[in-house]
C-alpha positions in Angstrom: -80.7 16.6 33.0 -78.8 13.9 36.1 -78.9 15.0 39.4 -76.4 15.3 42.2 -75.8 12.8 44.7 -77.2 13.2 48.3 -73.4 13.5 49.3 -73.2 16.7 47.3 -76.1 18.4 48.3 -75.2 18.1 51.8 -71.3 19.1 51.0 -72.8 22.1 49.3 -74.7 23.1 52.9 -71.7 22.5 54.7 -72.7 21.7 58.0 -69.4 22.6 59.4 -70.8 26.2 58.9 -74.4 25.7 60.9 -72.7 25.9 64.1 -71.9 29.5 64.8 -76.2 30.4 64.5 -76.7 27.7 66.0 -74.6 28.6 69.2 -75.8 32.5 69.0 -79.3 30.7 69.3 -78.5 29.1 71.7 -76.8 32.3 73.6 -80.0 34.0 73.3 -82.2 31.0 74.5 -79.4 31.4 77.9 -79.7 35.0 78.1 -83.2 34.9 78.1 -83.5 33.9 81.2 -86.6 31.9 80.0 -86.9 28.5 81.5 -86.8 25.9 79.3 -89.2 23.9 80.9 -92.6 23.9 78.5 -90.2 25.8 75.7 -87.5 22.8 75.1 -89.0 23.0 71.5 -89.4 26.2 70.5 -85.5 26.0 72.1 -85.0 23.1 69.1 -86.7 24.0 66.6 -84.8 27.6 66.6 -81.6 26.0 66.9 -82.4 24.2 63.7 -83.8 27.0 61.8 -81.1 29.2 62.6 -78.6 26.3 61.4 -79.1 23.5 58.9 -82.0 25.8 57.5 -80.9 29.4 57.1 -77.4 29.1 57.3 -77.6 25.8 54.8 -79.5 28.4 52.8 -77.1 31.4 52.7 -73.9 28.3 51.9 -76.2 27.0 49.2 -76.9 30.7 47.8 -72.8 31.8 48.3 -71.8 28.6 46.0 -74.0 29.5 43.1 -73.1 32.8 42.6 -69.6 32.5 43.5 -69.4 29.0 41.3 -66.8 31.4 39.1 -64.6 32.4 41.8 -64.4 28.6 43.2 -63.2 27.1 40.3 -60.1 29.2 40.2 -59.8 28.5 44.4 -61.5 25.6 44.9 -62.5 23.7 42.1 -63.1 20.2 44.1 -66.7 22.0 45.6 -69.5 20.4 43.9 -70.2 22.8 41.9 -67.2 23.9 40.2 -66.1 20.2 40.1 -69.4 18.9 38.0 -70.9 16.7 41.1 -74.1 19.8 41.6 -74.5 19.5 37.3 -76.4 22.3 35.6 -78.7 24.5 37.6 -78.8 22.1 40.5 -77.2 24.4 42.8 -79.1 27.1 42.4 -82.8 25.3 43.1 -81.6 23.8 45.9 -80.8 27.4 47.0 -84.2 28.4 46.4 -85.7 25.2 47.7 -83.8 25.8 51.2 -84.8 29.7 51.2 -88.5 28.5 51.1 -88.5 25.5 53.2 -86.8 27.8 56.1 -89.2 30.4 55.6 -91.9 27.8 56.1 -90.0 26.3 59.1 -89.8 30.0 60.5 -93.8 30.0 60.3 -94.1 27.6 62.9 -92.3 29.5 65.6 -93.8 32.5 64.9 -94.1 36.5 64.2 -90.8 36.6 65.0 -89.1 33.8 64.0 -90.4 34.6 60.8 -89.2 38.4 60.6 -86.0 37.1 61.4 -85.5 34.1 58.9 -86.8 37.0 56.4 -84.2 39.1 57.1 -81.4 37.0 57.5 -82.4 35.3 54.1 -82.4 38.5 52.3 -79.3 39.3 53.4 -77.7 36.2 52.2 -79.2 36.6 49.1 -77.7 40.2 48.9 -74.6 39.0 50.2 -73.7 36.5 47.2 -76.0 38.0 44.3 -76.3 40.4 42.2 -76.8 43.5 42.0 -76.2 44.3 45.7 -73.1 41.2 46.0 -71.9 42.9 49.1 -69.1 40.4 49.2 -67.6 41.6 46.7 -66.7 44.7 49.3 -65.3 42.9 52.6 -66.1 45.5 54.8 -69.8 45.5 54.0 -70.4 41.5 53.5 -68.2 40.4 56.6 -70.6 43.1 58.4 -73.7 41.5 56.8 -72.3 38.0 57.9 -71.3 39.1 61.1 -75.1 40.8 62.0 -76.9 37.6 60.5 -74.6 34.6 62.2 -74.1 36.1 65.5 -76.7 38.9 66.2 -79.6 38.0 64.5 -79.5 34.4 65.4 -79.0 35.6 69.4 -82.1 38.3 69.5 -84.2 35.3 67.6 -83.4 33.4 70.2 -84.4 35.4 72.9 -87.1 37.2 71.5 -88.8 33.5 70.6 -87.9 32.2 74.2 -90.1 35.1 75.6 -92.8 34.3 73.3 -91.7 37.4 70.6 -91.0 39.9 73.1 -88.4 42.3 72.4 -85.1 41.0 74.7 -84.0 43.7 77.3 -81.0 45.9 76.2 -78.4 44.0 77.8 -79.2 41.1 75.3 -79.4 43.8 72.5 -76.0 45.6 73.3 -74.3 42.0 73.7 -75.6 41.0 70.6 -74.7 44.2 68.8 -71.3 43.5 70.3 -70.5 39.7 69.0 -71.5 40.9 65.9 -68.9 43.3 65.5 -66.6 40.9 66.6 -67.5 38.0 63.8 -66.7 40.9 61.5 -62.9 39.7 62.3 -64.1 35.8 62.3 -65.4 36.2 58.5 -62.2 38.2 57.5 -59.9 35.1 58.8 -61.8 33.1 56.1 -61.0 35.4 53.3 -57.4 34.7 53.6 -58.2 30.9 51.6 -58.7 32.7 48.6 -57.4 35.5 47.9 -56.0 34.7 44.8 -59.6 33.9 43.3 -61.1 36.7 44.6 -58.4 39.4 43.1 -59.1 38.0 40.1 -62.6 38.2 39.5 -63.0 41.4 41.3 -64.1 40.4 45.0 -62.4 43.0 47.2 -62.0 41.1 50.4 -60.2 42.8 52.9 -57.2 40.7 52.5 -57.4 41.7 48.8 -58.2 45.9 49.6 -55.1 46.0 52.6 -53.0 43.7 52.4 -52.4 39.9 54.4 -50.8 41.6 57.1 -53.1 44.3 57.0 -56.2 42.7 57.1 -54.9 40.3 59.9 -54.3 42.9 62.1 -57.8 44.2 61.7 -59.3 41.2 62.0 -57.8 40.9 65.4 -58.8 44.2 66.3 -61.9 43.5 65.1 -62.3 40.3 67.6 -60.4 42.3 70.4 -62.1 45.2 70.5 -66.0 44.3 71.3 -65.0 41.5 74.2 -63.3 43.9 76.1 -66.2 46.3 75.7 -68.5 43.2 77.4 -65.8 42.8 79.7 -66.8 46.7 80.8 -70.5 46.0 80.3 -70.3 43.0 82.7 -68.5 45.1 85.5 -70.9 47.9 85.4 -73.3 45.1 85.5 -72.0 44.0 88.7 -70.6 40.5 86.9 -67.2 40.4 88.0 -67.0 36.9 87.8 -68.2 36.5 84.8 -66.3 39.4 83.2 -62.8 38.0 84.7 -63.6 34.8 83.0 -64.2 36.4 79.7 -60.7 38.7 79.8 -59.0 35.5 80.7 -60.4 33.8 77.0 -59.4 37.2 75.7 -55.5 37.3 77.0 -55.2 33.9 75.6 -56.9 34.7 72.5 -54.1 37.7 72.0 -51.6 34.8 72.4 -53.3 32.9 69.8 -52.9 36.0 67.4 -49.7 36.7 68.1 -48.7 33.6 66.7 -51.2 34.1 64.0 -49.7 37.3 62.8 -46.6 35.5 62.3 -47.7 33.9 58.9 -51.3 35.4 58.3 -52.0 33.3 55.4 -50.7 29.7 56.2 -52.1 30.3 59.6 -55.8 32.1 58.9 -57.4 28.6 59.1 -55.3 27.3 62.1 -56.4 30.3 64.4 -60.4 30.1 63.0 -59.4 26.2 64.7 -58.3 27.7 67.6 -59.0 31.0 68.6 -62.5 31.1 67.4 -63.7 28.7 69.4 -62.3 30.2 72.7 -64.5 33.6 70.8 -67.3 31.8 71.4 -67.1 30.2 74.9 -67.2 33.5 76.1 -70.3 34.8 74.4 -71.9 31.8 76.6 -70.8 32.9 79.4 -72.0 36.2 78.8 -75.2 35.1 78.0 -75.3 32.9 81.8 -74.6 36.7 83.0 -77.7 37.8 81.6 -79.9 35.9 83.8 -81.2 37.0 86.4 -79.2 40.3 85.6 -82.9 41.8 85.0 -84.0 44.1 82.5 -82.4 47.6 82.5 -79.7 48.9 80.4 
């Protein structure tokens, strides 16, 4: 069997998708309040685990089990195009999963258990019999939890030497995980036709494009307003105002997105999502020195 080119393997692992969990892990590192002095190597190893390893594994798993859908929606991808021949897509997915677990073991029990949870959800999202992605409500929830919440909590726990993150950090991780549900919906607009033909019940397929767009916007906006209220309660008014302004900017972008949800879904991902994740880091800095109570 011919081997795939390195470029095809790289494309399968989708480096562009690694940023969200790497950023969320970094937010956990910042929110932990632990100095990087003497811990910077742990932080770097954790960021590598979140992005180039666990997230990359999930991308390979997804492309293997989605190869029939991709043949309709995106036939230029490595597997349906034949640039990843035979079962090489599956081999890469399994190999990268094992590599991720080996790397996670170097970071201690917390990181290893978090990697196990993330990888189990990655396989459950794409692979039968669960194949969570066949229902947009469950699949997007699993992705949001892994990409934002689990990565954030792991970053905070690893920096604290394996201790459970404080309540405030857990609240922020949960709220931004919920917000990420909307981000995941944005990714589904480009594959409506193939999803409909193959029985994948993404939210645009279930609700129609316009309603799914509104749901995505609400999922992104409401948790951020909850973050603003929490920061006010925690006496971090400056950080609350900054995030509030970012939300208003997103609302302006959302209004334009809703005028053409299919045509502007990728546009909104490119402009609105960076604003969303900027608020994540602001909230993480708000935790520094804020104490550990709820």
